[in-house]
FIBA-94840 format. One record per residue: residue number from 1; x, y, z negated of N, C-alpha, C, O in turn. Coordinates in steps of 0.1 Angstrom, whole numbers, plus 5000, padded with zeros to 4 digits. Layout:
# residues N
<site><nr>NUM</nr><n_px>X</n_px><n_py>Y</n_py><n_pz>Z</n_pz><ca_px>X</ca_px><ca_py>Y</ca_py><ca_pz>Z</ca_pz><c_px>X</c_px><c_py>Y</c_py><c_pz>Z</c_pz><o_px>X</o_px><o_py>Y</o_py><o_pz>Z</o_pz></site>
...
END
This chain:
# residues 64
<site><nr>1</nr><n_px>8463</n_px><n_py>3067</n_py><n_pz>3211</n_pz><ca_px>8475</ca_px><ca_py>3076</ca_py><ca_pz>3210</ca_pz><c_px>8486</c_px><c_py>3068</c_py><c_pz>3204</c_pz><o_px>8485</o_px><o_py>3062</o_py><o_pz>3193</o_pz></site>
<site><nr>2</nr><n_px>8498</n_px><n_py>3069</n_py><n_pz>3211</n_pz><ca_px>8510</ca_px><ca_py>3062</ca_py><ca_pz>3205</ca_pz><c_px>8521</c_px><c_py>3072</c_py><c_pz>3203</c_pz><o_px>8522</o_px><o_py>3082</o_py><o_pz>3210</o_pz></site>
<site><nr>3</nr><n_px>8529</n_px><n_py>3069</n_py><n_pz>3193</n_pz><ca_px>8540</ca_px><ca_py>3078</ca_py><ca_pz>3190</ca_pz><c_px>8553</c_px><c_py>3071</c_py><c_pz>3195</c_pz><o_px>8555</o_px><o_py>3060</o_py><o_pz>3193</o_pz></site>
<site><nr>4</nr><n_px>8561</n_px><n_py>3079</n_py><n_pz>3202</n_pz><ca_px>8574</ca_px><ca_py>3074</ca_py><ca_pz>3205</ca_pz><c_px>8585</c_px><c_py>3081</c_py><c_pz>3198</c_pz><o_px>8582</o_px><o_py>3090</o_py><o_pz>3190</o_pz></site>
<site><nr>5</nr><n_px>8597</n_px><n_py>3078</n_py><n_pz>3200</n_pz><ca_px>8608</ca_px><ca_py>3084</ca_py><ca_pz>3193</ca_pz><c_px>8609</c_px><c_py>3099</c_py><c_pz>3195</c_pz><o_px>8613</o_px><o_py>3106</o_py><o_pz>3186</o_pz></site>
<site><nr>6</nr><n_px>8606</n_px><n_py>3103</n_py><n_pz>3207</n_pz><ca_px>8606</ca_px><ca_py>3118</ca_py><ca_pz>3210</ca_pz><c_px>8596</c_px><c_py>3125</c_py><c_pz>3202</c_pz><o_px>8599</o_px><o_py>3136</o_py><o_pz>3197</o_pz></site>
<site><nr>7</nr><n_px>8584</n_px><n_py>3120</n_py><n_pz>3200</n_pz><ca_px>8574</ca_px><ca_py>3126</ca_py><ca_pz>3192</ca_pz><c_px>8578</c_px><c_py>3127</c_py><c_pz>3177</c_pz><o_px>8577</o_px><o_py>3138</o_py><o_pz>3171</o_pz></site>
<site><nr>8</nr><n_px>8584</n_px><n_py>3117</n_py><n_pz>3172</n_pz><ca_px>8588</ca_px><ca_py>3117</ca_py><ca_pz>3158</ca_pz><c_px>8600</c_px><c_py>3127</c_py><c_pz>3156</c_pz><o_px>8600</o_px><o_py>3134</o_py><o_pz>3146</o_pz></site>
<site><nr>9</nr><n_px>8609</n_px><n_py>3127</n_py><n_pz>3166</n_pz><ca_px>8620</ca_px><ca_py>3136</ca_py><ca_pz>3165</ca_pz><c_px>8615</c_px><c_py>3150</c_py><c_pz>3166</c_pz><o_px>8620</o_px><o_py>3159</o_py><o_pz>3158</o_pz></site>
<site><nr>10</nr><n_px>8606</n_px><n_py>3153</n_py><n_pz>3174</n_pz><ca_px>8600</ca_px><ca_py>3167</ca_py><ca_pz>3175</ca_pz><c_px>8593</c_px><c_py>3171</c_py><c_pz>3162</c_pz><o_px>8595</o_px><o_py>3182</o_py><o_pz>3158</o_pz></site>
<site><nr>11</nr><n_px>8586</n_px><n_py>3161</n_py><n_pz>3156</n_pz><ca_px>8579</ca_px><ca_py>3164</ca_py><ca_pz>3144</ca_pz><c_px>8589</c_px><c_py>3168</c_py><c_pz>3133</c_pz><o_px>8587</o_px><o_py>3177</o_py><o_pz>3125</o_pz></site>
<site><nr>12</nr><n_px>8600</n_px><n_py>3160</n_py><n_pz>3132</n_pz><ca_px>8610</ca_px><ca_py>3162</ca_py><ca_pz>3122</ca_pz><c_px>8617</c_px><c_py>3176</c_py><c_pz>3124</c_pz><o_px>8620</o_px><o_py>3183</o_py><o_pz>3114</o_pz></site>
<site><nr>13</nr><n_px>8620</n_px><n_py>3179</n_py><n_pz>3137</n_pz><ca_px>8626</ca_px><ca_py>3191</ca_py><ca_pz>3140</ca_pz><c_px>8617</c_px><c_py>3203</c_py><c_pz>3136</c_pz><o_px>8622</o_px><o_py>3213</o_py><o_pz>3130</o_pz></site>
<site><nr>14</nr><n_px>8604</n_px><n_py>3202</n_py><n_pz>3138</n_pz><ca_px>8595</ca_px><ca_py>3213</ca_py><ca_pz>3135</ca_pz><c_px>8594</c_px><c_py>3214</c_py><c_pz>3119</c_pz><o_px>8593</o_px><o_py>3226</o_py><o_pz>3115</o_pz></site>
<site><nr>15</nr><n_px>8594</n_px><n_py>3203</n_py><n_pz>3112</n_pz><ca_px>8594</ca_px><ca_py>3204</ca_py><ca_pz>3098</ca_pz><c_px>8607</c_px><c_py>3212</c_py><c_pz>3093</c_pz><o_px>8606</o_px><o_py>3220</o_py><o_pz>3084</o_pz></site>
<site><nr>16</nr><n_px>8618</n_px><n_py>3208</n_py><n_pz>3098</n_pz><ca_px>8631</ca_px><ca_py>3215</ca_py><ca_pz>3094</ca_pz><c_px>8630</c_px><c_py>3230</c_py><c_pz>3097</c_pz><o_px>8635</o_px><o_py>3238</o_py><o_pz>3090</o_pz></site>
<site><nr>17</nr><n_px>8625</n_px><n_py>3233</n_py><n_pz>3109</n_pz><ca_px>8624</ca_px><ca_py>3247</ca_py><ca_pz>3113</ca_pz><c_px>8615</c_px><c_py>3255</c_py><c_pz>3103</c_pz><o_px>8618</o_px><o_py>3266</o_py><o_pz>3098</o_pz></site>
<site><nr>18</nr><n_px>8603</n_px><n_py>3249</n_py><n_pz>3100</n_pz><ca_px>8594</ca_px><ca_py>3256</ca_py><ca_pz>3091</ca_pz><c_px>8599</c_px><c_py>3257</c_py><c_pz>3077</c_pz><o_px>8598</o_px><o_py>3267</o_py><o_pz>3070</o_pz></site>
<site><nr>19</nr><n_px>8606</n_px><n_py>3246</n_py><n_pz>3072</n_pz><ca_px>8611</ca_px><ca_py>3246</ca_py><ca_pz>3059</ca_pz><c_px>8623</c_px><c_py>3256</c_py><c_pz>3058</c_pz><o_px>8625</o_px><o_py>3261</o_py><o_pz>3047</o_pz></site>
<site><nr>20</nr><n_px>8630</n_px><n_py>3258</n_py><n_pz>3068</n_pz><ca_px>8641</ca_px><ca_py>3267</ca_py><ca_pz>3068</ca_pz><c_px>8637</c_px><c_py>3282</c_py><c_pz>3069</c_pz><o_px>8646</o_px><o_py>3291</o_py><o_pz>3067</o_pz></site>
<site><nr>21</nr><n_px>8625</n_px><n_py>3285</n_py><n_pz>3073</n_pz><ca_px>8621</ca_px><ca_py>3299</ca_py><ca_pz>3075</ca_pz><c_px>8621</c_px><c_py>3307</c_py><c_pz>3062</c_pz><o_px>8627</o_px><o_py>3318</o_py><o_pz>3062</o_pz></site>
<site><nr>22</nr><n_px>8616</n_px><n_py>3302</n_py><n_pz>3051</n_pz><ca_px>8615</ca_px><ca_py>3310</ca_py><ca_pz>3039</ca_pz><c_px>8629</c_px><c_py>3313</c_py><c_pz>3033</c_pz><o_px>8632</o_px><o_py>3325</o_py><o_pz>3030</o_pz></site>
<site><nr>23</nr><n_px>8638</n_px><n_py>3303</n_py><n_pz>3032</n_pz><ca_px>8651</ca_px><ca_py>3307</ca_py><ca_pz>3027</ca_pz><c_px>8659</c_px><c_py>3316</c_py><c_pz>3036</c_pz><o_px>8667</o_px><o_py>3324</o_py><o_pz>3031</o_pz></site>
<site><nr>24</nr><n_px>8657</n_px><n_py>3315</n_py><n_pz>3049</n_pz><ca_px>8663</ca_px><ca_py>3324</ca_py><ca_pz>3058</ca_pz><c_px>8658</c_px><c_py>3339</c_py><c_pz>3057</c_pz><o_px>8665</o_px><o_py>3348</o_py><o_pz>3057</o_pz></site>
<site><nr>25</nr><n_px>8645</n_px><n_py>3340</n_py><n_pz>3057</n_pz><ca_px>8638</ca_px><ca_py>3353</ca_py><ca_pz>3058</ca_pz><c_px>8638</c_px><c_py>3360</c_py><c_pz>3044</c_pz><o_px>8639</o_px><o_py>3372</o_py><o_pz>3043</o_pz></site>
<site><nr>26</nr><n_px>8637</n_px><n_py>3352</n_py><n_pz>3033</n_pz><ca_px>8636</ca_px><ca_py>3358</ca_py><ca_pz>3020</ca_pz><c_px>8642</c_px><c_py>3349</c_py><c_pz>3009</c_pz><o_px>8635</o_px><o_py>3342</o_py><o_pz>3002</o_pz></site>
<site><nr>27</nr><n_px>8655</n_px><n_py>3349</n_py><n_pz>3009</n_pz><ca_px>8662</ca_px><ca_py>3340</ca_py><ca_pz>2999</ca_pz><c_px>8658</c_px><c_py>3342</c_py><c_pz>2985</c_pz><o_px>8658</o_px><o_py>3333</o_py><o_pz>2977</o_pz></site>
<site><nr>28</nr><n_px>8656</n_px><n_py>3355</n_py><n_pz>2981</n_pz><ca_px>8652</ca_px><ca_py>3357</ca_py><ca_pz>2967</ca_pz><c_px>8639</c_px><c_py>3351</c_py><c_pz>2963</c_pz><o_px>8638</o_px><o_py>3345</o_py><o_pz>2953</o_pz></site>
<site><nr>29</nr><n_px>8629</n_px><n_py>3352</n_py><n_pz>2972</n_pz><ca_px>8616</ca_px><ca_py>3346</ca_py><ca_pz>2969</ca_pz><c_px>8617</c_px><c_py>3331</c_py><c_pz>2969</c_pz><o_px>8611</o_px><o_py>3324</o_py><o_pz>2960</o_pz></site>
<site><nr>30</nr><n_px>8625</n_px><n_py>3325</n_py><n_pz>2978</n_pz><ca_px>8627</ca_px><ca_py>3311</ca_py><ca_pz>2979</ca_pz><c_px>8634</c_px><c_py>3306</c_py><c_pz>2966</c_pz><o_px>8630</o_px><o_py>3296</o_py><o_pz>2960</o_pz></site>
<site><nr>31</nr><n_px>8644</n_px><n_py>3313</n_py><n_pz>2961</n_pz><ca_px>8651</ca_px><ca_py>3310</ca_py><ca_pz>2949</ca_pz><c_px>8642</c_px><c_py>3310</c_py><c_pz>2937</c_pz><o_px>8642</o_px><o_py>3301</o_py><o_pz>2928</o_pz></site>
<site><nr>32</nr><n_px>8634</n_px><n_py>3321</n_py><n_pz>2936</n_pz><ca_px>8624</ca_px><ca_py>3322</ca_py><ca_pz>2925</ca_pz><c_px>8614</c_px><c_py>3310</c_py><c_pz>2925</c_pz><o_px>8611</o_px><o_py>3305</o_py><o_pz>2915</o_pz></site>
<site><nr>33</nr><n_px>8609</n_px><n_py>3307</n_py><n_pz>2937</n_pz><ca_px>8599</ca_px><ca_py>3296</ca_py><ca_pz>2938</ca_pz><c_px>8606</c_px><c_py>3283</c_py><c_pz>2934</c_pz><o_px>8599</o_px><o_py>3275</o_py><o_pz>2928</o_pz></site>
<site><nr>34</nr><n_px>8618</n_px><n_py>3281</n_py><n_pz>2939</n_pz><ca_px>8625</ca_px><ca_py>3268</ca_py><ca_pz>2936</ca_pz><c_px>8627</c_px><c_py>3267</c_py><c_pz>2920</c_pz><o_px>8626</o_px><o_py>3256</o_py><o_pz>2915</o_pz></site>
<site><nr>35</nr><n_px>8631</n_px><n_py>3278</n_py><n_pz>2914</n_pz><ca_px>8633</ca_px><ca_py>3278</ca_py><ca_pz>2899</ca_pz><c_px>8620</c_px><c_py>3274</c_py><c_pz>2892</c_pz><o_px>8620</o_px><o_py>3267</o_py><o_pz>2882</o_pz></site>
<site><nr>36</nr><n_px>8608</n_px><n_py>3280</n_py><n_pz>2897</n_pz><ca_px>8596</ca_px><ca_py>3276</ca_py><ca_pz>2891</ca_pz><c_px>8592</c_px><c_py>3262</c_py><c_pz>2893</c_pz><o_px>8587</o_px><o_py>3255</o_py><o_pz>2884</o_pz></site>
<site><nr>37</nr><n_px>8596</n_px><n_py>3257</n_py><n_pz>2905</n_pz><ca_px>8593</ca_px><ca_py>3243</ca_py><ca_pz>2908</ca_pz><c_px>8601</c_px><c_py>3233</c_py><c_pz>2899</c_pz><o_px>8596</o_px><o_py>3223</o_py><o_pz>2894</o_pz></site>
<site><nr>38</nr><n_px>8614</n_px><n_py>3237</n_py><n_pz>2896</n_pz><ca_px>8622</ca_px><ca_py>3229</ca_py><ca_pz>2887</ca_pz><c_px>8617</c_px><c_py>3228</c_py><c_pz>2873</c_pz><o_px>8618</o_px><o_py>3218</o_py><o_pz>2866</o_pz></site>
<site><nr>39</nr><n_px>8610</n_px><n_py>3239</n_py><n_pz>2869</n_pz><ca_px>8604</ca_px><ca_py>3239</ca_py><ca_pz>2855</ca_pz><c_px>8591</c_px><c_py>3231</c_py><c_pz>2854</c_pz><o_px>8586</o_px><o_py>3229</o_py><o_pz>2843</o_pz></site>
<site><nr>40</nr><n_px>8585</n_px><n_py>3227</n_py><n_pz>2865</n_pz><ca_px>8572</ca_px><ca_py>3220</ca_py><ca_pz>2865</ca_pz><c_px>8574</c_px><c_py>3205</c_py><c_pz>2860</c_pz><o_px>8585</o_px><o_py>3200</o_py><o_pz>2861</o_pz></site>
<site><nr>41</nr><n_px>8564</n_px><n_py>3200</n_py><n_pz>2855</n_pz><ca_px>8564</ca_px><ca_py>3186</ca_py><ca_pz>2850</ca_pz><c_px>8563</c_px><c_py>3177</c_py><c_pz>2862</c_pz><o_px>8559</o_px><o_py>3181</o_py><o_pz>2873</o_pz></site>
<site><nr>42</nr><n_px>8567</n_px><n_py>3164</n_py><n_pz>2860</n_pz><ca_px>8566</ca_px><ca_py>3154</ca_py><ca_pz>2871</ca_pz><c_px>8551</c_px><c_py>3153</c_py><c_pz>2877</c_pz><o_px>8549</o_px><o_py>3152</o_py><o_pz>2889</o_pz></site>
<site><nr>43</nr><n_px>8542</n_px><n_py>3154</n_py><n_pz>2868</n_pz><ca_px>8528</ca_px><ca_py>3153</ca_py><ca_pz>2872</ca_pz><c_px>8524</c_px><c_py>3164</c_py><c_pz>2881</c_pz><o_px>8516</o_px><o_py>3163</o_py><o_pz>2891</o_pz></site>
<site><nr>44</nr><n_px>8528</n_px><n_py>3176</n_py><n_pz>2877</n_pz><ca_px>8525</ca_px><ca_py>3188</ca_py><ca_pz>2885</ca_pz><c_px>8531</c_px><c_py>3187</c_py><c_pz>2899</c_pz><o_px>8525</o_px><o_py>3191</o_py><o_pz>2909</o_pz></site>
<site><nr>45</nr><n_px>8544</n_px><n_py>3182</n_py><n_pz>2900</n_pz><ca_px>8550</ca_px><ca_py>3181</ca_py><ca_pz>2913</ca_pz><c_px>8544</c_px><c_py>3170</c_py><c_pz>2921</c_pz><o_px>8542</o_px><o_py>3172</o_py><o_pz>2933</o_pz></site>
<site><nr>46</nr><n_px>8540</n_px><n_py>3159</n_py><n_pz>2915</n_pz><ca_px>8533</ca_px><ca_py>3149</ca_py><ca_pz>2922</ca_pz><c_px>8519</c_px><c_py>3154</c_py><c_pz>2928</c_pz><o_px>8515</o_px><o_py>3151</o_py><o_pz>2939</o_pz></site>
<site><nr>47</nr><n_px>8512</n_px><n_py>3162</n_py><n_pz>2920</n_pz><ca_px>8499</ca_px><ca_py>3167</ca_py><ca_pz>2924</ca_pz><c_px>8501</c_px><c_py>3177</c_py><c_pz>2936</c_pz><o_px>8494</o_px><o_py>3176</o_py><o_pz>2946</o_pz></site>
<site><nr>48</nr><n_px>8512</n_px><n_py>3185</n_py><n_pz>2936</n_pz><ca_px>8515</ca_px><ca_py>3194</ca_py><ca_pz>2947</ca_pz><c_px>8518</c_px><c_py>3186</c_py><c_pz>2959</c_pz><o_px>8514</o_px><o_py>3189</o_py><o_pz>2970</o_pz></site>
<site><nr>49</nr><n_px>8526</n_px><n_py>3175</n_py><n_pz>2958</n_pz><ca_px>8530</ca_px><ca_py>3167</ca_py><ca_pz>2969</ca_pz><c_px>8518</c_px><c_py>3160</c_py><c_pz>2975</c_pz><o_px>8516</o_px><o_py>3159</o_py><o_pz>2987</o_pz></site>
<site><nr>50</nr><n_px>8509</n_px><n_py>3154</n_py><n_pz>2966</n_pz><ca_px>8497</ca_px><ca_py>3148</ca_py><ca_pz>2971</ca_pz><c_px>8488</c_px><c_py>3158</c_py><c_pz>2978</c_pz><o_px>8483</o_px><o_py>3155</o_py><o_pz>2989</o_pz></site>
<site><nr>51</nr><n_px>8487</n_px><n_py>3170</n_py><n_pz>2973</n_pz><ca_px>8478</ca_px><ca_py>3180</ca_py><ca_pz>2979</ca_pz><c_px>8484</c_px><c_py>3184</c_py><c_pz>2993</c_pz><o_px>8476</o_px><o_py>3185</o_py><o_pz>3002</o_pz></site>
<site><nr>52</nr><n_px>8497</n_px><n_py>3185</n_py><n_pz>2994</n_pz><ca_px>8503</ca_px><ca_py>3188</ca_py><ca_pz>3007</ca_pz><c_px>8501</c_px><c_py>3177</c_py><c_pz>3017</c_pz><o_px>8497</o_px><o_py>3180</o_py><o_pz>3028</o_pz></site>
<site><nr>53</nr><n_px>8502</n_px><n_py>3165</n_py><n_pz>3013</n_pz><ca_px>8500</ca_px><ca_py>3154</ca_py><ca_pz>3022</ca_pz><c_px>8485</c_px><c_py>3153</c_py><c_pz>3027</c_pz><o_px>8483</o_px><o_py>3151</o_py><o_pz>3038</o_pz></site>
<site><nr>54</nr><n_px>8476</n_px><n_py>3156</n_py><n_pz>3017</n_pz><ca_px>8462</ca_px><ca_py>3155</ca_py><ca_pz>3021</ca_pz><c_px>8458</c_px><c_py>3166</c_py><c_pz>3031</c_pz><o_px>8451</o_px><o_py>3164</o_py><o_pz>3040</o_pz></site>
<site><nr>55</nr><n_px>8463</n_px><n_py>3178</n_py><n_pz>3028</n_pz><ca_px>8461</ca_px><ca_py>3190</ca_py><ca_pz>3037</ca_pz><c_px>8467</c_px><c_py>3186</c_py><c_pz>3051</c_pz><o_px>8460</o_px><o_py>3189</o_py><o_pz>3061</o_pz></site>
<site><nr>56</nr><n_px>8479</n_px><n_py>3181</n_py><n_pz>3051</n_pz><ca_px>8485</ca_px><ca_py>3177</ca_py><ca_pz>3064</ca_pz><c_px>8477</c_px><c_py>3167</c_py><c_pz>3071</c_pz><o_px>8475</o_px><o_py>3167</o_py><o_pz>3084</o_pz></site>
<site><nr>57</nr><n_px>8472</n_px><n_py>3157</n_py><n_pz>3064</n_pz><ca_px>8463</ca_px><ca_py>3147</ca_py><ca_pz>3070</ca_pz><c_px>8451</c_px><c_py>3152</c_py><c_pz>3076</c_pz><o_px>8447</o_px><o_py>3149</o_py><o_pz>3087</o_pz></site>
<site><nr>58</nr><n_px>8444</n_px><n_py>3161</n_py><n_pz>3069</n_pz><ca_px>8432</ca_px><ca_py>3167</ca_py><ca_pz>3074</ca_pz><c_px>8435</c_px><c_py>3176</c_py><c_pz>3086</c_pz><o_px>8427</o_px><o_py>3175</o_py><o_pz>3096</o_pz></site>
<site><nr>59</nr><n_px>8446</n_px><n_py>3183</n_py><n_pz>3086</n_pz><ca_px>8449</ca_px><ca_py>3191</ca_py><ca_pz>3098</ca_pz><c_px>8452</c_px><c_py>3181</c_py><c_pz>3110</c_pz><o_px>8447</o_px><o_py>3184</o_py><o_pz>3121</o_pz></site>
<site><nr>60</nr><n_px>8459</n_px><n_py>3171</n_py><n_pz>3108</n_pz><ca_px>8461</ca_px><ca_py>3161</ca_py><ca_pz>3119</ca_pz><c_px>8448</c_px><c_py>3155</c_py><c_pz>3124</c_pz><o_px>8447</o_px><o_py>3153</o_py><o_pz>3136</o_pz></site>
<site><nr>61</nr><n_px>8439</n_px><n_py>3152</n_py><n_pz>3115</n_pz><ca_px>8426</ca_px><ca_py>3146</ca_py><ca_pz>3119</ca_pz><c_px>8418</c_px><c_py>3156</c_py><c_pz>3128</c_pz><o_px>8412</o_px><o_py>3151</o_py><o_pz>3137</o_pz></site>
<site><nr>62</nr><n_px>8419</n_px><n_py>3168</n_py><n_pz>3124</n_pz><ca_px>8412</ca_px><ca_py>3178</ca_py><ca_pz>3132</ca_pz><c_px>8418</c_px><c_py>3181</c_py><c_pz>3146</c_pz><o_px>8412</o_px><o_py>3184</o_py><o_pz>3155</o_pz></site>
<site><nr>63</nr><n_px>8432</n_px><n_py>3180</n_py><n_pz>3146</n_pz><ca_px>8439</ca_px><ca_py>3183</ca_py><ca_pz>3159</ca_pz><c_px>8439</c_px><c_py>3171</c_py><c_pz>3168</c_pz><o_px>8440</o_px><o_py>3174</o_py><o_pz>3181</o_pz></site>
<site><nr>64</nr><n_px>8438</n_px><n_py>3159</n_py><n_pz>3163</n_pz><ca_px>8440</ca_px><ca_py>3148</ca_py><ca_pz>3172</ca_pz><c_px>8427</c_px><c_py>3141</c_py><c_pz>3175</c_pz><o_px>8426</o_px><o_py>3131</o_py><o_pz>3182</o_pz></site>
END
């Protein structure tokens, strides 16, 4: 399986669409969540980021 520029562009576009859904549909919830995120320590944010990457990797492995 090879990735070309169209695949990468599509993936980035999908990420932007998904990321934009919560602030568009419920800006109050998004703002509250963002405020809680700002109050987290660096270690907590890194753990959240690592967890998100691992879940994404597992999903990719199951789909491909």
